[in-house]
C-alpha positions in Angstrom: -17.0 -4.3 36.2 -19.1 -1.5 36.1 -16.8 1.2 35.5 -15.8 -1.1 32.7 -19.3 -1.4 31.4 -20.1 2.7 31.8 -16.8 3.1 29.6 -17.8 0.8 27.2 -21.1 2.8 27.2 -19.6 6.1 27.0 -17.4 4.9 24.0 -20.2 3.3 22.1 -22.0 6.3 22.2 -19.0 8.1 20.7 -18.8 5.4 18.1 -22.3 6.0 17.2 -21.7 9.8 16.5 -19.6 9.3 14.1 -20.6 6.2 12.9 -20.0 5.6 8.6 -21.8 5.5 6.2 -20.7 2.4 3.4 -21.6 2.6 0.0 -21.3 -0.8 -2.1 -20.8 -1.9 -5.7 -24.3 -3.3 -7.7 -23.5 -7.1 -7.3 -22.3 -7.0 -3.9 -23.7 -10.4 -1.8 -22.4 -10.0 1.3 -22.5 -7.0 4.3 -20.9 -6.2 7.5 -22.6 -8.7 10.1 -22.3 -9.7 13.5 -20.0 -12.7 13.5 -22.1 -14.6 16.2 -24.3 -16.7 13.4 -21.4 -16.9 11.4 -19.3 -19.0 14.4 -22.6 -20.6 15.3 -23.1 -22.2 11.6 -18.9 -23.0 11.7 -16.7 -25.8 12.7 -13.6 -25.6 14.8 -10.7 -27.2 13.2 -7.2 -28.1 13.6 -4.6 -28.7 10.6 -1.0 -30.2 12.1 1.6 -30.6 9.3 1.4 -33.8 7.2 -1.9 -34.7 8.8 -5.3 -34.4 8.1 -7.6 -31.9 9.3 -9.5 -32.6 12.3 -12.5 -31.4 13.6 -12.7 -29.9 16.9 -16.2 -29.2 17.4 -18.5 -29.3 14.5 -21.1 -26.7 12.9 -23.6 -26.0 15.2 -22.3 -26.6 18.7 -19.3 -23.6 17.9 -19.6 -20.5 19.8 -17.7 -17.4 21.0 -17.0 -19.2 24.6 -15.0 -22.2 22.5 -12.8 -19.4 20.7 -12.2 -18.4 24.0 -10.5 -21.4 25.3 -7.0 -21.9 25.2 -5.4 -23.6 22.1 -1.7 -25.0 21.4 0.8 -22.0 20.7 2.7 -23.9 18.1 3.4 -21.9 15.0 3.3 -25.0 12.9 -0.5 -25.9 13.7 -3.3 -23.8 12.0 -6.6 -23.6 13.8 -9.3 -22.1 11.7 -13.3 -22.3 11.3 -15.1 -24.0 8.2 -18.4 -22.1 7.6 -19.6 -24.2 4.5 -18.7 -27.2 1.9 -18.9 -26.1 -1.7 -22.0 -27.3 -3.7 -21.8 -30.2 -5.4 -22.7 -30.6 -9.1 -26.3 -31.5 -8.5 -26.8 -28.5 -6.2 -25.4 -25.7 -7.9 -27.3 -27.0 -11.3 -30.6 -27.0 -8.9 -29.6 -23.5 -7.6 -29.2 -22.3 -11.0 -31.9 -23.8 -12.6 -34.4 -22.3 -9.2 -32.7 -18.8 -10.4 -34.4 -19.1 -14.2 -36.9 -16.6 -14.4 -36.5 -15.3 -11.2 -36.9 -11.0 -11.5 -33.4 -9.6 -9.9 -33.4 -6.1 -8.2 -30.9 -3.5 -10.0 -28.9 -3.8 -7.1 -28.2 -7.2 -7.6 -26.4 -6.7 -11.0 -23.0 -6.0 -11.6 -21.2 -5.1 -15.2 -17.3 -5.3 -15.5 -17.2 -2.6 -17.9 -13.6 -2.1 -19.5 -11.6 -5.0 -18.6 -8.6 -4.7 -16.5 -5.8 -5.8 -18.7 -6.6 -2.8 -20.9 -5.4 -1.0 -18.5 -1.9 -1.5 -17.6 1.1 -2.8 -20.4 2.3 -5.6 -21.9 4.9 -7.0 -18.8 2.1 -6.5 -16.5 -0.4 -8.8 -18.6 2.8 -11.2 -19.2 3.0 -11.6 -14.9 -0.6 -11.7 -15.0 -0.8 -14.5 -17.2 2.2 -16.4 -15.5 0.0 -15.9 -12.1 -3.3 -17.1 -14.0 -1.1 -20.3 -14.1 0.4 -20.6 -10.9 -3.3 -19.9 -9.8 -4.4 -23.2 -11.7 -1.6 -25.4 -10.0 -2.3 -24.8 -6.3 -5.3 -25.4 -3.8 -7.4 -22.6 -4.3 -10.9 -21.8 -2.4 -13.5 -23.3 -5.3 -15.8 -20.9 -7.0 -18.7 -22.6 -6.3 -17.8 -22.1 -2.6 -19.1 -18.5 -2.9 -22.2 -19.8 -4.3 -22.9 -21.8 -1.2 -22.0 -19.1 1.1 -24.3 -16.3 -0.5 -27.2 -19.1 0.1 -26.1 -19.3 3.7 -26.0 -15.9 4.1 -29.3 -14.9 2.9 -30.9 -17.4 5.3 -29.4 -15.8 8.1 -30.3 -12.5 7.3 -34.1 -13.8 6.6 -34.3 -14.7 10.2 -33.7 -11.0 11.0 -32.2 -8.4 8.6 -29.1 -6.9 10.8 -26.1 -4.6 9.7 -23.3 -4.6 12.1 -20.1 -2.8 12.9 -17.6 -3.5 16.1 -16.3 -0.4 17.9 -13.1 0.3 19.7 -11.6 3.3 21.0 -7.7 3.9 21.9 -5.9 6.8 23.7 -2.6 7.7 22.2 -0.7 10.2 22.5 -3.2 12.6 22.8 -5.2 11.2 20.3 -8.6 9.9 20.9 -8.7 6.7 18.0 -12.2 5.6 17.1 -11.7 2.3 14.8 -15.0 0.6 13.4 -14.4 -2.9 12.7 -16.3 -5.0 9.4 -16.7 -8.4 9.7 -18.0 -10.0 6.3 -19.0 -13.7 5.9 -17.5 -14.0 2.5 -14.4 -12.4 0.2 -15.8 -13.4 -3.7 -13.4 -10.7 -5.4 -12.2 -13.4 -7.9 -15.2 -15.6 -8.7 -17.6 -12.6 -8.2 -15.7 -9.6 -9.7 -12.6 -10.8 -11.5 -10.3 -9.9 -8.5 -7.3 -11.9 -7.0 -8.9 -14.4 -4.7 -11.8 -15.6 -2.6 -12.1 -16.6 1.1 -14.4 -17.2 3.8 -14.8 -14.4 5.9 -13.1 -10.8 5.9 -11.9 -7.9 8.2 -12.1 -4.5 7.4 -11.3 -1.3 9.7 -11.3 2.0 9.2 -10.2 4.7 11.7 -11.1 8.3 13.0 -8.9 10.6 14.9 -9.8 13.0 17.5 -8.1 15.4 19.8 -8.5 13.7 23.5 -8.1 17.0 25.3 -10.8 18.7 22.9 -13.5 16.0 23.0 -13.3 15.4 26.4 -13.5 19.6 27.1 -16.7 19.3 24.7 -17.7 16.1 23.2 -21.0 17.8 21.7 -18.4 20.2 19.6 -15.7 17.8 18.9 -15.1 16.7 15.2 -12.6 14.4 14.0 -9.2 15.7 12.8 -8.0 12.8 10.6 -9.5 9.6 8.7 -7.6 6.7 7.7 -8.9 3.9 5.7 -7.4 0.4 5.3 -7.4 -0.8 1.9 -5.5 -4.3 0.9 -2.8 -4.1 3.9 -1.7 -0.6 3.0 -0.8 1.8 6.1 1.1 4.5 6.8 0.7 8.3 5.7 -1.1 7.1 2.4 -4.3 6.0 4.2 -5.2 8.9 5.9 -6.9 11.8 5.0 -7.9 15.1 7.1 -11.3 15.4 7.6 -11.5 18.7 5.8 -10.0 17.0 2.9 -12.7 17.5 0.0 -11.4 13.8 -1.0 -13.2 13.0 2.0 -17.1 12.5 1.2 -19.3 13.0 4.7 -23.3 12.8 5.5 -23.0 15.3 8.3 -20.4 13.8 10.7 -20.5 10.5 9.2 -17.8 9.8 6.8 -18.6 7.7 3.5 -16.7 4.7 2.5 -16.6 3.1 -0.9 -16.4 -0.3 -0.6 -14.4 -2.6 -3.2 -16.9 -5.2 -4.4 -16.2 -8.2 -3.3 -13.0 -7.1 -1.7 -14.6 -4.8 0.3 -11.6 -2.5 0.6 -12.0 0.6 1.8 -11.8 4.0 -0.6 -12.5 7.6 0.1 -14.4 8.4 -3.7 -16.1 6.2 -5.9 -14.9 4.8 -9.0 -12.7 1.7 -10.5 -9.3 1.3 -9.1 -6.3 -0.5 -10.8 -4.6 -2.4 -7.7 -1.6 -4.0 -8.3 -1.1 -6.6 -5.9 2.7 -8.0 -5.5 2.7 -12.0 -5.3 5.5 -13.8 -3.0 7.4 -15.3 -6.0 7.8 -11.7 -7.3 8.7 -9.9 -4.2 12.7 -10.2 -4.6 12.0 -8.3 -7.7 10.0 -5.3 -6.0 12.1 -5.4 -3.0 15.4 -5.1 -5.6 13.6 -2.1 -7.3 12.8 -0.4 -4.1 16.1 -0.3 -2.5 17.6 0.4 -5.6 15.1 3.0 -5.9 15.8 4.5 -2.4 19.7 4.6 -3.2 18.9 6.6 -6.0 16.7 9.2 -4.1 19.7 9.2 -1.1 22.8 10.1 -4.0 20.6 12.0 -6.4 18.4 14.1 -3.9 15.5 13.8 -6.7 12.8 12.5 -4.5 10.5 15.1 -5.5 11.4 14.5 -9.1 7.5 13.4 -10.1 8.9 11.9 -13.6 11.6 10.2 -11.9 9.2 8.9 -9.5 7.0 7.8 -12.1 9.6 5.9 -13.9 10.6 3.9 -11.0 6.9 3.1 -10.3 6.2 1.9 -13.7 9.5 -0.2 -13.5 8.0 -1.6 -10.3 4.6 -2.4 -11.5 6.0 -4.7 -13.8 6.4 -7.3 -11.1 2.6 -6.6 -9.8 -0.3 -8.2 -11.1 -3.3 -5.8 -12.0 -6.6 -6.4 -10.7 -9.2 -3.6 -10.7 -11.4 -3.0 -7.2 -15.1 -2.0 -8.1 -15.5 0.8 -5.8 -18.8 2.5 -7.7 -21.1 3.4 -4.6 -24.0 2.6 -6.9 -25.4 -0.2 -4.5 -26.6 -0.7 -1.1 -25.8 1.8 1.3 -25.5 1.4 5.1 -25.6 3.9 7.9 -27.2 7.2 9.2 -29.4 8.5 6.8 -29.3 5.5 4.0 -31.9 2.8 3.7 -29.9 0.3 5.4 -28.9 1.3 9.2 -26.5 0.2 11.4 -27.7 -2.1 14.9 -26.2 -0.9 18.3 -22.4 -1.4 17.8 -20.1 -4.1 20.1 -17.1 -2.7 21.9 -13.7 -4.4 21.0 -11.2 -4.8 23.8 -8.7 -7.3 25.4 -10.9 -8.1 28.0 -13.3 -10.1 25.4 -11.8 -13.1 25.4 -12.5 -14.4 21.9 -10.7 -11.4 20.4 -7.8 -12.3 22.9 -7.6 -15.4 23.1 -8.3 -17.3 19.6 -5.5 -16.6 17.1 -6.6 -19.0 14.4 -8.2 -18.4 10.9 -12.3 -16.7 10.7 -12.8 -19.1 7.8 -11.3 -21.9 5.4 -7.6 -22.9 5.6 -6.8 -23.7 2.1 -2.8 -24.3 2.2 -2.6 -21.8 -0.8 1.3 -21.0 -0.5 0.7 -17.2 -1.7 -1.5 -17.2 1.4 -4.3 -15.1 -0.5 -6.8 -17.4 -0.2 -6.6 -18.2 3.3 -9.1 -16.8 5.5 -7.6 -13.9 7.6 -7.2 -13.5 11.5 -9.1 -11.8 13.6 -9.1 -7.9 14.7 -6.3 -8.3 16.9 -3.9 -10.8 15.1 -1.6 -11.6 12.0 -1.8 -14.8 10.5 1.5 -15.4 12.3 -0.3 -14.9 15.4 1.9 -11.4 16.2 -0.7 -8.6 17.3 -1.3 -6.3 14.3 0.2 -2.5 14.4 -3.4 -1.4 13.7 -4.4 -2.9 17.0 -1.6 -2.0 19.6 -0.4 0.9 17.8 -3.0 2.4 15.9 -1.8 6.1 15.9 1.7 4.9 14.4 -0.3 2.7 12.1 -1.9 5.6 10.1 1.6 7.6 10.1 0.4 10.1 12.7 2.9 9.1 15.5 4.9 12.3 14.1 2.0 14.1 14.1 0.6 16.2 17.2 -3.5 16.6 18.0 -4.0 20.2 16.9 -4.2 21.5 20.6 -0.3 20.3 21.6 0.7 21.7 18.3 1.7 25.0 19.4 3.2 23.5 23.0 5.4 21.4 21.0 6.4 24.2 18.6 7.5 26.5 21.7 9.5 24.0 23.5 11.2 22.8 20.4 12.1 26.5 19.5 13.3 27.0 23.3 15.4 23.5 22.9 17.0 24.5 19.3 17.7 28.0 20.9 19.6 26.8 23.7 21.6 24.4 21.9 22.6 26.8 19.4 23.4 29.3 22.1 26.1 26.3 23.4 27.4 25.7 20.1 28.3 29.1 19.7 30.6 29.2 22.8 32.0 25.8 21.6 33.1 27.7 18.3 34.4 30.8 20.1 36.4 28.9 22.4 37.7 26.2 19.7 38.1 28.9 17.2 40.8 30.4 19.8 42.4 27.1 20.7 42.8 26.6 16.4 44.3 30.4 16.0 46.5 29.2 19.0 47.9 26.1 17.2 48.6 27.9 13.9 50.7 30.4 15.8 52.8 27.1 17.5 53.0 25.7 14.0 54.2 28.4 12.4 57.0 28.8 14.8 57.7 25.1 14.9 58.2 25.4 11.2 61.0 27.9 11.8 63.2 24.9 13.0 64.0 22.3 10.3 64.8 19.3 13.2 60.9 19.4 14.5 59.7 18.1 11.5 57.7 15.1 13.5 56.3 18.0 15.5 55.4 20.3 12.8 53.4 17.6 11.4 51.4 16.5 14.4 50.5 19.8 14.8 49.1 20.1 11.4 47.1 16.9 11.9 45.5 18.4 15.0 45.1 21.7 13.4 42.9 19.9 10.3 40.8 17.7 13.0 40.0 21.0 15.1 39.1 22.9 12.0 37.1 20.6 10.7 35.3 20.0 13.9 35.0 24.1 13.9 33.1 23.8 10.3 30.9 21.0 11.5 29.8 23.2 14.2 29.1 26.2 12.2 27.2 24.3 9.6 24.8 23.2 12.6 24.6 26.7 13.8 23.8 27.5 10.6 21.0 25.2 9.9 19.6 25.4 13.4 19.3 29.4 12.5 17.1 28.1 9.7 14.9 25.7 11.8 14.6 28.1 14.3 13.0 30.4 12.1 10.9 28.1 10.3 9.6 27.4 13.7 8.7 30.7 14.4 6.8 30.8 11.3 4.9 28.1 11.5 4.3 29.1 15.3 2.6 32.4 13.3 0.7 30.3 11.3 -0.8 28.1 14.0 -1.8 31.5 16.0 -3.3 32.5 12.6 -5.3 29.0 12.6 -3.8 28.1 9.6 -3.7 24.4 9.3 -0.9 24.1 6.7 -1.1 21.8 3.3 -4.0 18.7 3.0 -1.6 16.3 1.2 1.8 17.1 1.4 1.9 13.8 3.8 1.2 11.7 0.5 3.3 10.0 -1.5 1.6 7.6 -3.0 -1.9 8.2 -3.7 -4.6 6.0 -5.0 -7.2 7.1 -7.6 -10.0 5.8 -9.3 -9.4 5.8 -13.3 -10.6 8.6 -15.2 -13.0 9.1 -17.5 -10.7 8.7 -20.2 -9.6 5.6 -19.1 -12.9 4.3 -18.7 -13.7 5.5 -22.2 -10.9 3.3 -24.1 -12.8 1.6 -27.0 -13.7 -2.1 -27.1 -11.2 -3.0 -29.7 -8.4 -1.9 -27.0 -10.2 -4.2 -24.7 -10.5 -7.3 -26.7 -6.7 -6.8 -27.8 -5.8 -6.4 -24.3 -7.5 -10.1 -23.3 -6.2 -11.8 -26.7 -2.6 -10.5 -26.7 -0.6 -12.9 -24.2 -2.3 -16.1 -25.9 -1.8 -14.8 -29.1 2.0 -14.2 -28.5 2.4 -17.4 -26.8 0.6 -19.5 -29.6 3.0 -17.5 -32.1 6.0 -18.5 -30.2 5.1 -22.3 -30.3 4.3 -22.1 -34.1 7.6 -20.9 -34.5 9.7 -23.5 -32.4 7.5 -26.4 -34.0 6.9 -25.5 -37.9 9.3 -22.3 -38.4 12.4 -23.0 -36.2 14.5 -21.9 -39.3 12.7 -18.3 -38.5 12.8 -18.2 -35.0 14.7 -15.3 -34.2 13.2 -13.2 -36.9 9.9 -14.3 -36.2 10.4 -13.3 -32.5 11.5 -10.0 -33.5 8.7 -9.8 -36.0 6.2 -10.7 -32.8 7.5 -8.1 -30.3 7.7 -5.0 -33.1 4.0 -5.8 -33.8 3.0 -6.0 -30.1 4.8 -3.1 -29.7 3.3 -0.7 -32.3 -0.1 -1.9 -31.3 0.5 -1.2 -27.8 1.8 2.5 -28.5 -1.2 3.0 -30.7 -3.7 2.0 -27.8 -1.8 3.7 -25.3 -1.4 6.8 -27.7 2.1 7.0 -28.0 3.2 6.1 -31.5 4.9 9.0 -32.1 7.5 7.7 -28.7 7.2 4.3 -29.9 8.9 5.5 -33.9 11.5 7.7 -32.0 12.5 5.0 -30.0 12.6 2.2 -32.7 15.1 4.5 -34.7 17.5 4.9 -31.7 17.3 1.4 -31.5 18.0 0.5 -35.3 20.4 3.5 -35.3 22.1 2.2 -32.6 22.4 -1.2 -34.0 23.0 -0.1 -37.1 26.4 1.6 -35.3 27.2 -1.9 -33.8 27.1 -3.6 -36.7 29.5 -1.2 -38.5 31.8 -1.2 -35.7 31.7 -5.0 -35.4 32.4 -5.3 -39.5 34.9 -2.1 -39.9 36.5 -2.7 -36.1 40.4 -2.1 -37.2 40.0 0.4 -40.0 38.1 2.8 -37.9 40.5 2.3 -34.9 43.2 3.1 -37.2 41.5 6.1 -38.6 40.9 7.3 -35.1 44.5 7.0 -34.0 45.6 8.4 -37.0 43.0 11.4 -36.5 44.3 11.7 -32.6 47.6 11.7 -33.7 47.3 14.5 -36.2 46.0 16.7 -33.9 48.3 16.1 -31.0 51.2 16.9 -33.5 49.5 19.9 -34.7 48.9 21.3 -31.1 51.7 20.7 -29.8 53.5 22.3 -33.2 51.0 25.4 -32.5 52.0 25.5 -28.7 56.3 25.8 -30.2 55.5 28.5 -32.7 53.6 30.6 -30.7 
């Protein structure tokens, strides 16, 4: 036990050395906190299928030790915490009245700026409208629950203002992974910042990666090699950046996180991020597009074509719902050198019973069919009870399972060089032996060809020759490929010896960037149109159906044309729109002509083709 405590103290010191700075957006109400006061004020509930929820431990009696106790492992039973109840109408009215005339700090005021819908296309807005209608028809977290949670959070902070994170140190594949877990009392992205969901509790994480050997040799001089930020369930190469990447803001040895307002998603740079999320009923369409995209890349080798990549992304985005993640960094800042400081961290591990034993939700279970408004599970588990990859494989979660630590890279390169060289040498021996055998088979086949009665043997020899020739060809191709690989490894070895670390961002495929200044400067009219366009089109359709049905087709065409024209104008694509309309009209006119004059056109084409064939054949005779 003492060795564990000693390791925990060492790990805590390492965590504090690189602990991050989090910068929030103005208007943020919830900040990273200790889970203990949240649990103490929550109740533990059980929900079985087709039954009303049962309170197992009421609010005020629940502790972390209770969470550590074993519960049923049946997958159809949901365990969850319930922190607060929605405010009643009198309570909400009383709270709003109490806020009248109360001066507010500038850091508490959020202004959305340009609407999210002005930044996306019309079809994305249509998908958003369908999602909004679906949101009205399903269970969700009441909007006034966020107000109740904010009041409760202020009460907790009034008893002792503390900002807390949980640390975890994992040693894997030569990497030293430092995970920083942040617990938030509430996610008010929807009710506070026009996002997709609200839910009780929120767990977020960032991870720093150091070389284990270099850190052990000289901890005082060690620096992170990579840093990865969790954001809306993303994982893999795209979530990580190299420590020396200019995109990674730092305060000394402390990386800076720009937290999304309400969502608390982690971003590398300040700004407003257009986040397109796929809801379950649209997932099949997105998966189909991604499969076709993957097949296209494999067949036509066009994965590096940025225009095609952009086209595929635009197609897939039609089935995603657009939301803005406001990560401006202009509000409260917590961390080293900031007005708010971190308290002493607690180290997480499987040895902590409440981490390992509680697989339930850390907040309200709403029964949301889309899952977005159910509370999350803890750091170790997914909602289905399986272990998170970020927990059991933090290196692979960030795509570093294929990247060795810098101190191991040269050693691995040299070993791979030796292996490739030995394989190439063995294949050259095979090629020499098989080539001699192939030449012998060719001589024997030539001799058999002189014997007319041995056709069956000759055919057998030809098959053997073809198979062996193909095998030799494959070996020669592999030798050529290995020679190229060997030369590349030798060049990479020279780069490593020279201290070069390679390109910063070759690993990134889908980089998320904040909105540009041009996007943020769109005029107010475009924003108003984006907000009203879907509703106006729907009302126009209803009018045509009930009051002008005889003009339904022409009316729909006219509505589509007007909407497309306005969209093209706002997005600076009017010239392309005119060109596309011209092509469509020309195609339509051609089809009409073909339909009306099909037989004469076919007859004329046959006459022309017949005349050309006669002329061409006659010309051949004359010459």
